[in-house]
C-alpha positions as CSV (number, residue, x, y, z in Angstrom):
1,M,78.4,74.1,54.8
2,G,77.6,77.8,54.8
3,L,78.9,80.7,52.6
4,K,80.9,79.9,49.5
5,L,83.6,82.3,48.6
6,H,83.8,81.5,44.9
7,V,80.2,82.8,44.7
8,L,81.2,86.2,46.2
9,L,84.3,86.5,44.2
10,S,84.3,87.5,40.5
11,E,87.0,87.3,37.9
12,E,87.3,91.1,37.9
13,L,88.1,91.1,41.5
14,I,91.0,88.8,41.4
15,V,94.4,90.3,41.1
16,P,96.8,87.5,39.9
17,A,100.0,89.5,40.7
18,L,100.2,92.5,43.1
19,E,103.0,95.0,42.4
20,A,103.3,96.2,46.0
21,R,105.7,94.5,48.3
22,D,104.7,95.9,51.8
23,R,101.5,95.9,53.9
24,E,100.5,99.5,53.3
25,G,101.2,99.3,49.5
26,I,99.2,96.1,49.2
27,L,96.2,97.7,51.1
28,R,96.4,100.8,48.8
29,E,96.7,98.7,45.6
30,M,93.8,96.5,46.6
31,A,91.6,99.5,47.4
32,A,92.6,101.1,44.1
33,V,91.5,98.0,42.2
34,L,88.1,98.2,43.8
35,K,87.9,101.9,42.8
36,A,89.0,101.2,39.2
37,K,86.3,98.5,39.0
38,G,83.7,100.8,40.1
39,R,83.0,99.0,43.4
40,V,84.1,101.8,45.7
41,A,84.4,105.6,45.2
42,K,86.8,106.3,48.2
43,D,89.8,104.1,47.7
44,K,92.1,106.3,49.9
45,E,89.6,106.3,52.8
46,L,89.2,102.5,52.3
47,A,92.9,101.9,52.4
48,E,93.2,104.0,55.6
49,K,90.3,102.0,57.2
50,L,92.2,98.8,56.3
51,A,95.4,100.1,57.7
52,Q,93.7,101.2,60.9
53,R,92.4,97.6,61.3
54,E,95.9,96.2,60.7
55,R,97.2,98.4,63.4
56,L,94.8,96.7,65.9
57,G,96.5,93.4,64.9
58,S,97.6,91.7,61.8
59,T,94.9,90.0,59.7
60,A,97.5,87.4,58.6
61,I,96.2,84.1,59.7
62,G,99.3,82.1,58.7
63,R,100.1,79.5,56.0
64,G,100.6,82.4,53.5
65,I,97.1,84.0,53.9
66,A,95.9,87.3,55.1
67,I,92.3,88.5,55.4
68,P,92.4,92.4,55.5
69,H,89.0,93.5,56.4
70,C,86.8,96.5,57.5
71,K,83.2,97.7,57.6
72,V,82.4,100.9,55.8
73,S,79.0,102.6,55.6
74,W,79.1,103.5,52.0
75,V,79.1,99.9,50.6
76,K,75.7,98.3,50.3
77,D,76.8,94.7,49.4
78,P,79.8,92.7,50.6
79,L,83.0,93.0,48.5
80,V,85.5,90.2,48.4
81,L,88.7,90.7,46.4
82,L,91.4,88.1,46.2
83,A,94.9,89.3,45.4
84,V,98.1,87.3,45.0
85,S,101.7,88.4,45.8
86,P,104.0,86.0,44.0
87,T,107.0,87.0,46.1
88,G,105.1,87.3,49.4
89,A,105.1,90.2,51.7
90,P,105.7,90.6,55.5
91,F,102.2,90.8,57.2
92,D,103.1,89.9,60.8
93,A,101.7,86.4,60.6
94,G,101.8,84.4,63.7
95,D,103.9,81.7,61.9
96,G,106.4,84.3,60.7
97,K,105.8,83.5,57.1
98,P,105.0,86.1,54.4
99,A,101.7,86.5,53.1
100,H,101.0,85.5,49.5
101,L,97.1,85.4,49.3
102,F,95.0,88.3,50.4
103,F,91.2,87.9,50.7
104,L,90.2,91.6,51.0
105,V,86.6,91.8,52.7
106,V,84.6,94.9,52.9
107,T,81.2,94.8,54.4
108,P,78.5,97.3,55.5
109,P,78.4,97.8,59.2
110,Q,74.6,97.1,59.5
111,D,75.3,93.4,58.9
112,P,78.0,92.2,61.2
113,T,76.9,88.6,60.9
114,L,77.8,88.6,57.2
115,N,81.2,90.0,57.9
116,L,81.8,87.1,60.3
117,Q,80.5,84.5,57.9
118,I,82.8,85.7,55.1
119,L,85.8,85.7,57.5
120,A,85.0,82.2,58.7
121,A,84.6,81.0,55.1
122,V,88.1,82.2,54.4
123,A,89.5,80.7,57.5
124,R,87.8,77.4,56.8
125,L,89.3,77.3,53.2
126,A,92.7,78.3,54.5
127,G,92.7,75.8,57.4
128,R,91.3,72.8,55.5
129,S,92.7,73.1,52.0
130,R,96.1,71.5,51.6
131,G,96.8,72.8,48.1
132,L,95.3,76.2,47.9
133,L,98.3,78.3,48.3
134,K,100.5,76.2,46.0
135,R,97.8,75.9,43.3
136,I,97.0,79.6,43.4
137,L,100.7,80.7,43.2
138,A,101.0,78.4,40.0
139,A,98.1,79.9,38.4
140,E,98.4,82.9,36.0
141,T,94.9,84.2,35.3
142,A,91.9,85.4,37.2
143,P,89.7,82.6,35.8
144,E,92.2,80.0,36.8
145,I,92.3,81.2,40.4
146,L,88.6,81.5,40.6
147,E,88.3,77.9,39.5
148,I,90.9,76.8,42.0
149,V,89.0,78.5,44.9
150,R,85.8,76.8,43.7
151,E,87.5,73.4,43.5
152,E,89.1,73.7,46.9
153,E,85.9,74.7,48.4
154,E,84.2,71.7,46.9
155,K,86.9,69.4,48.3
156,I,86.6,70.6,51.8
157,A,82.7,70.4,51.6
158,A,82.8,66.8,50.5
């Protein structure tokens, strides 16, 4: 089946309710969480790299999900953060719907295959899971959200 997101995620890297309401703010807020958790030292630089990637084309994949991502030389291991926007935010999705779930992916450039595997795992989960968005929006805590991701991955693997 491949890579499992719930294995890469951790409760401390799940944000149950983002405060930001726009694309730039959401990218900055997620980068700041990674810095606050000691995962990156350069949150402003990370937010700028993510914004540069968004300018190339939206990372929103539709159905309320976006996968902001970039590669930076100063991370050694892949970072995956899941953030939830209860109200949704405009992210230029192809289906015109606001994004509610943000799977932030930061990987080292020396392993481009890993980056693609993680992006594919998110896309697979988003495409095959019928209840993911609704269930996560109803959840209130990071442990609940992590368990939902695990359950939905198990369902699509079955």
